[in-house]
C-alpha positions as CSV (number, residue, x, y, z in Angstrom):
1,M,-1.7,-13.8,-5.3
2,T,-5.2,-13.3,-6.7
3,K,-7.4,-16.4,-6.9
4,M,-8.5,-16.8,-10.5
5,D,-12.3,-17.0,-10.7
6,D,-14.1,-18.3,-13.8
7,T,-14.3,-14.9,-15.3
8,L,-10.6,-14.2,-14.9
9,T,-9.8,-17.6,-16.3
10,M,-11.8,-16.9,-19.4
11,L,-10.3,-13.4,-19.8
12,K,-6.8,-14.9,-19.5
13,E,-7.5,-17.6,-22.1
14,L,-8.9,-15.0,-24.5
15,T,-6.1,-12.5,-24.2
16,D,-3.3,-15.1,-24.2
17,A,-4.6,-16.6,-27.4
18,K,-2.7,-15.4,-30.5
19,G,-4.6,-13.9,-33.5
20,I,-3.8,-11.0,-35.8
21,A,-6.1,-10.1,-38.7
22,G,-6.3,-13.1,-41.0
23,N,-5.0,-15.5,-38.4
24,E,-7.8,-15.6,-35.8
25,R,-8.4,-19.4,-35.6
26,E,-6.8,-19.9,-32.1
27,V,-8.9,-17.0,-30.6
28,R,-12.1,-18.3,-32.3
29,K,-11.6,-21.7,-30.7
30,V,-11.4,-20.1,-27.3
31,M,-14.4,-17.9,-27.8
32,E,-16.4,-20.9,-29.2
33,K,-15.4,-23.0,-26.1
34,Y,-16.9,-20.3,-23.8
35,I,-20.0,-19.2,-25.8
36,A,-21.2,-22.5,-27.2
37,P,-22.8,-23.7,-24.0
38,F,-25.2,-20.7,-24.1
39,A,-25.9,-20.7,-27.8
40,D,-28.5,-22.7,-29.8
41,E,-26.0,-22.9,-32.7
42,V,-22.5,-21.7,-33.6
43,T,-21.5,-21.0,-37.2
44,T,-19.0,-19.0,-39.1
45,D,-19.1,-16.7,-42.1
46,G,-16.8,-17.2,-45.1
47,L,-13.9,-15.2,-43.6
48,G,-14.0,-17.0,-40.2
49,S,-16.1,-14.8,-38.0
50,L,-17.8,-16.7,-35.2
51,I,-21.6,-16.3,-35.0
52,A,-23.4,-17.7,-31.9
53,K,-27.2,-17.6,-32.0
54,K,-29.4,-17.5,-29.0
55,A,-33.2,-17.4,-29.7
56,G,-35.6,-15.9,-27.2
57,N,-38.6,-15.2,-29.6
58,E,-37.8,-16.7,-33.0
59,D,-40.2,-14.2,-34.6
60,G,-38.7,-11.3,-32.8
61,P,-36.1,-8.8,-34.1
62,K,-32.5,-9.9,-34.6
63,I,-29.9,-8.2,-32.4
64,A,-26.1,-8.5,-33.0
65,V,-23.5,-8.0,-30.3
66,T,-20.1,-7.9,-32.1
67,G,-16.6,-8.0,-30.6
68,H,-13.6,-8.7,-32.8
69,L,-11.2,-11.6,-32.5
70,D,-8.1,-10.0,-34.0
71,E,-5.4,-8.1,-32.2
72,V,-2.7,-5.8,-33.6
73,G,0.5,-7.5,-34.4
74,F,3.0,-8.3,-37.2
75,M,3.4,-10.5,-40.2
76,I,6.8,-11.8,-41.3
77,S,7.6,-10.5,-44.7
78,Q,11.1,-11.9,-45.3
79,I,14.0,-13.7,-43.7
80,D,17.5,-12.2,-44.4
81,D,20.7,-14.2,-44.9
82,K,21.7,-13.9,-41.2
83,G,18.3,-15.2,-40.0
84,F,16.8,-11.9,-39.0
85,L,13.1,-11.4,-39.8
86,R,11.6,-8.4,-41.5
87,F,8.0,-7.8,-40.8
88,Q,4.8,-5.9,-41.8
89,T,2.7,-4.2,-39.1
90,V,-0.9,-5.5,-39.1
91,G,-3.1,-2.9,-37.5
92,G,-2.1,0.5,-36.2
93,W,1.2,0.8,-34.3
94,W,3.2,3.7,-33.0
95,S,6.8,2.7,-33.6
96,Q,8.0,4.1,-30.2
97,V,6.2,1.3,-28.3
98,M,7.7,-1.5,-30.4
99,L,11.5,-1.6,-29.9
100,A,13.0,-4.3,-27.6
101,Q,9.6,-5.9,-27.1
102,R,9.2,-9.7,-27.0
103,V,7.0,-11.4,-29.7
104,T,5.9,-14.9,-30.5
105,I,6.1,-16.1,-34.0
106,A,3.4,-18.8,-34.7
107,T,4.9,-21.3,-37.2
108,R,3.6,-24.6,-38.5
109,K,6.2,-26.3,-36.3
110,G,5.2,-24.4,-33.1
111,D,5.9,-21.1,-31.5
112,V,9.2,-19.3,-31.8
113,T,10.2,-16.5,-29.4
114,G,11.7,-13.3,-30.8
115,V,12.5,-9.8,-29.8
116,I,12.2,-6.6,-31.9
117,G,15.8,-5.6,-32.2
118,S,17.2,-2.3,-31.0
119,K,20.5,-0.5,-30.8
120,P,22.0,0.3,-27.3
121,P,22.2,4.0,-26.5
122,H,26.0,3.8,-26.2
123,I,26.4,3.7,-30.0
124,L,23.7,6.2,-30.9
125,S,24.4,9.9,-31.7
126,A,22.6,12.5,-29.6
127,D,20.4,13.3,-32.6
128,A,19.5,9.6,-33.2
129,R,18.4,9.2,-29.5
130,K,15.8,11.9,-30.0
131,K,14.2,10.3,-33.1
132,P,11.7,7.4,-33.2
133,V,12.9,4.5,-35.3
134,D,10.6,3.8,-38.3
135,S,9.0,0.4,-38.2
136,K,10.3,-0.2,-41.7
137,D,13.8,-0.2,-40.3
138,M,13.1,-2.7,-37.5
139,F,13.6,-6.5,-37.5
140,I,12.8,-9.5,-35.2
141,D,15.7,-11.4,-33.8
142,I,14.9,-15.1,-33.0
143,G,18.5,-16.1,-32.3
144,A,19.0,-17.8,-35.7
145,S,22.4,-17.7,-37.4
146,S,21.1,-18.0,-41.0
147,R,18.0,-18.0,-43.2
148,E,18.3,-21.8,-43.3
149,E,18.2,-22.2,-39.6
150,A,15.2,-19.9,-39.2
151,E,13.4,-22.0,-41.9
152,E,14.4,-25.2,-40.1
153,W,12.5,-23.9,-37.1
154,G,9.4,-23.5,-39.3
155,V,9.5,-19.7,-39.8
156,R,8.0,-18.6,-43.2
157,P,6.9,-15.3,-44.7
158,G,3.3,-14.9,-43.9
159,D,3.6,-16.2,-40.3
160,M,2.1,-14.0,-37.6
161,A,4.2,-12.5,-34.8
162,V,2.2,-11.5,-31.8
163,P,3.1,-9.4,-28.8
164,Y,4.0,-11.5,-25.7
165,F,2.6,-10.4,-22.4
166,E,1.2,-12.5,-19.5
167,F,-2.3,-11.7,-18.2
168,T,-1.9,-10.0,-14.8
169,V,-4.3,-8.9,-12.1
170,M,-2.9,-5.8,-10.5
171,N,-2.7,-5.0,-6.8
172,N,-6.0,-3.2,-7.2
173,E,-7.8,-6.4,-8.3
174,K,-10.3,-4.5,-10.4
175,M,-7.4,-3.5,-12.7
176,L,-6.5,-6.0,-15.3
177,L,-3.4,-5.9,-17.5
178,A,-3.0,-8.0,-20.6
179,K,-2.2,-7.9,-24.3
180,A,-5.0,-7.8,-26.8
181,W,-7.8,-6.2,-24.7
182,D,-8.4,-4.7,-28.1
183,N,-10.6,-6.6,-28.6
184,R,-10.8,-9.7,-26.5
185,I,-12.9,-7.7,-24.0
186,G,-15.5,-7.3,-26.7
187,C,-15.5,-11.1,-27.2
188,A,-15.9,-11.6,-23.5
189,I,-18.8,-9.2,-23.4
190,A,-20.6,-11.1,-26.2
191,I,-20.0,-14.4,-24.3
192,D,-21.4,-13.0,-21.0
193,V,-24.4,-11.4,-22.7
194,L,-25.4,-14.8,-24.0
195,R,-24.6,-16.3,-20.6
196,Q,-26.9,-13.9,-18.7
197,L,-29.7,-14.4,-21.3
198,Q,-29.8,-18.1,-20.3
199,E,-32.0,-17.2,-17.3
200,I,-34.1,-14.5,-19.0
201,D,-37.0,-14.4,-21.4
202,H,-36.0,-12.0,-24.2
203,P,-38.3,-10.9,-27.1
204,N,-35.7,-11.3,-29.9
205,V,-33.0,-13.4,-31.4
206,V,-29.5,-12.5,-30.2
207,Y,-26.2,-13.1,-32.0
208,G,-22.9,-13.0,-30.2
209,I,-20.3,-12.4,-32.8
210,G,-16.5,-12.6,-32.8
211,A,-15.6,-10.8,-36.0
212,V,-12.3,-11.2,-37.9
213,Q,-10.1,-8.5,-39.4
214,E,-11.4,-5.4,-37.6
215,E,-7.9,-3.9,-37.3
216,V,-7.4,-3.8,-41.0
217,G,-10.7,-2.3,-42.0
218,L,-13.8,-3.6,-40.1
219,R,-14.0,-6.5,-42.5
220,G,-15.4,-9.4,-40.6
221,A,-18.2,-7.3,-39.2
222,K,-19.2,-6.6,-42.7
223,T,-19.5,-10.2,-43.7
224,S,-21.0,-11.6,-40.5
225,T,-23.6,-8.8,-40.3
226,F,-24.5,-9.5,-44.0
227,Q,-24.9,-13.2,-43.2
228,I,-27.4,-12.7,-40.3
229,K,-29.0,-9.3,-41.4
230,P,-29.8,-8.0,-37.9
231,D,-32.4,-5.4,-37.0
232,I,-30.1,-3.8,-34.4
233,G,-26.3,-3.9,-34.0
234,F,-24.0,-3.2,-31.1
235,A,-20.2,-3.1,-31.5
236,V,-18.4,-3.8,-28.2
237,D,-14.8,-2.7,-28.2
238,V,-12.2,-0.7,-26.3
239,G,-12.1,3.1,-26.2
240,I,-9.5,5.6,-25.0
241,A,-9.0,6.2,-21.3
242,G,-8.1,9.8,-20.6
243,D,-7.0,9.4,-17.0
244,T,-3.2,9.1,-17.4
245,P,-0.6,11.9,-17.2
246,G,-0.2,13.9,-20.4
247,V,-3.7,13.1,-21.8
248,T,-5.8,16.3,-21.8
249,S,-9.6,16.4,-21.4
250,K,-9.8,17.7,-25.0
251,E,-8.1,14.5,-26.2
252,A,-10.1,12.0,-24.1
253,L,-12.6,12.5,-21.3
254,S,-13.3,9.0,-20.0
255,K,-11.9,7.5,-16.9
256,M,-11.4,3.8,-16.0
257,G,-14.1,2.5,-13.6
258,E,-16.7,5.1,-14.4
259,G,-18.8,3.0,-16.7
260,P,-18.9,1.8,-20.3
261,Q,-18.5,4.5,-23.0
262,I,-21.4,5.4,-25.3
263,V,-19.7,6.4,-28.5
264,L,-21.4,9.4,-30.1
265,Y,-19.2,9.8,-33.1
266,D,-16.1,8.2,-34.6
267,A,-14.4,8.1,-38.0
268,S,-16.6,5.2,-39.2
269,M,-20.0,6.2,-37.9
270,V,-22.4,8.8,-36.4
271,S,-24.2,6.8,-33.8
272,H,-27.9,6.1,-34.2
273,K,-29.7,8.6,-32.0
274,G,-32.8,6.5,-31.3
275,L,-30.7,3.5,-30.2
276,R,-28.4,5.7,-28.2
277,D,-31.3,7.3,-26.4
278,L,-32.8,3.8,-25.5
279,V,-29.4,2.7,-24.1
280,T,-28.8,5.8,-22.0
281,D,-32.4,5.9,-20.8
282,T,-32.1,2.3,-19.7
283,A,-28.8,3.1,-17.9
284,D,-30.4,6.1,-16.2
285,E,-33.4,4.1,-15.1
286,L,-31.3,1.3,-13.6
287,N,-28.4,3.5,-12.3
288,I,-25.8,1.8,-14.5
289,P,-22.9,4.2,-14.9
290,Y,-21.8,5.3,-18.3
291,Q,-19.7,7.9,-20.1
292,Y,-19.9,9.6,-23.4
293,E,-17.1,9.2,-25.9
294,S,-16.2,10.5,-29.4
295,M,-13.2,9.2,-31.3
296,P,-12.7,11.2,-34.5
297,G,-9.4,9.4,-35.2
298,G,-10.7,5.8,-34.9
299,G,-13.6,3.5,-35.7
300,T,-15.3,0.3,-34.5
301,D,-17.1,-2.6,-36.1
302,A,-20.3,-0.5,-35.9
303,G,-18.9,1.4,-38.9
304,S,-19.5,-1.8,-41.0
305,I,-22.6,-3.0,-39.2
306,H,-24.6,0.1,-39.8
307,L,-24.0,0.1,-43.5
308,T,-25.1,-3.5,-44.1
309,A,-27.9,-4.2,-46.6
310,N,-30.5,-1.4,-46.2
311,G,-28.9,0.0,-43.1
312,V,-28.8,-1.2,-39.5
313,P,-29.3,1.1,-36.5
314,A,-26.1,0.6,-34.6
315,L,-24.1,1.8,-31.6
316,A,-20.6,1.2,-30.3
317,I,-20.3,0.6,-26.5
318,T,-16.7,0.6,-25.4
319,I,-14.5,0.0,-22.4
320,A,-12.1,2.8,-21.4
321,T,-8.7,1.2,-21.8
322,R,-5.1,2.5,-21.2
323,Y,-2.2,1.8,-23.6
324,I,-4.2,0.1,-26.4
325,H,-2.2,-0.9,-29.6
326,S,0.8,-1.8,-27.5
327,H,2.1,-4.9,-25.8
328,A,0.1,-4.3,-22.6
329,A,-3.2,-2.6,-22.0
330,M,-5.2,-2.0,-18.8
331,L,-8.9,-1.9,-18.1
332,H,-11.3,-1.9,-15.1
333,R,-13.4,-5.0,-14.4
334,D,-16.4,-2.9,-13.2
335,D,-16.6,-1.3,-16.7
336,Y,-16.7,-4.7,-18.3
337,E,-19.4,-6.0,-15.9
338,N,-21.5,-2.9,-16.3
339,A,-21.3,-3.1,-20.1
340,V,-22.6,-6.6,-20.0
341,K,-25.4,-5.6,-17.5
342,L,-26.4,-2.6,-19.7
343,I,-26.5,-4.6,-23.0
344,V,-28.6,-7.4,-21.4
345,E,-31.1,-4.9,-20.0
346,V,-31.4,-3.1,-23.4
347,I,-31.9,-6.5,-25.2
348,K,-34.8,-7.3,-22.8
349,R,-36.5,-4.1,-24.0
350,L,-35.8,-4.6,-27.8
351,D,-39.2,-6.1,-28.8
352,R,-40.5,-5.6,-32.3
353,E,-42.5,-2.5,-31.4
354,T,-39.4,-0.8,-29.9
355,V,-37.2,-1.8,-32.8
356,D,-39.7,-0.4,-35.3
357,R,-40.0,2.8,-33.3
358,I,-36.2,3.2,-33.3
359,T,-35.8,2.4,-36.9
360,F,-38.7,4.3,-38.4
361,D,-39.1,7.3,-36.1
């Protein structure tokens, strides 16, 4: 069995925490526990995004490193007479990965275990077996016999239901399997960037942010960035790993373990060329591996960051991750550590002159 070092313990606590969009408090507490020792102050915006400030030069430019606290999950919408729970998806789900999966409903009386109900194949017609079930037709079974019993257990409409999966270090100990890598790995990167800046003089003020409600429209990144008005913004998130069977190089090029992804383009933003060049030049200089990525079908918090106030040069740096938006996703520890290293090295170079050149060239 793998010995849990401090980093793995932090990653386990971050991914085990429950927090869909609008219900991020538990995750925020974990992130605050780990980032506060390295921050001068920790505040929140009005929606609940965590903002940890670390000043190098108080007169220098402001740099935001933003992960998001929320994960994809479900919200209970009604309880039927027999005690089954109907739900609303929160964030993007492909219905085929949902059936027969275990979930945890967070109620005011404590956690309740449930499973997303499914029919056994024995009673399905040949045609029905070939068709994905629409999420609108699914339900969660918590073992209740009536609406009254479910309510006695504390279940109410509006409660969140979160995928259940235990953090696991694979036989290849670089491979880490967990729920909610999207985007607790971004929160971990923000924590570790501030941690590494403890020992380093940096010519700026750095903000490590855990934004809320990314999965429903990049919302917390908008409010937190507006609150601090940074000069430069990085979104740290997961990206698509293209190294599994059935995924073509046209769909996704990146491979786990070959470095963080520099996102050129996605549905929310065309990346800022000057900032992108600084990041890749720094990586080339220091032999930090990286990959290019474009995601025309998705976006990151950089989409909100770059549109704040008069505009903020921004870039998304992501970790190639398998099976995102499902109960269990996998990433490579080297990519995480290289992302932290790269962002720290770039921050060391972001003095006022460099930021002005990037912004006004």
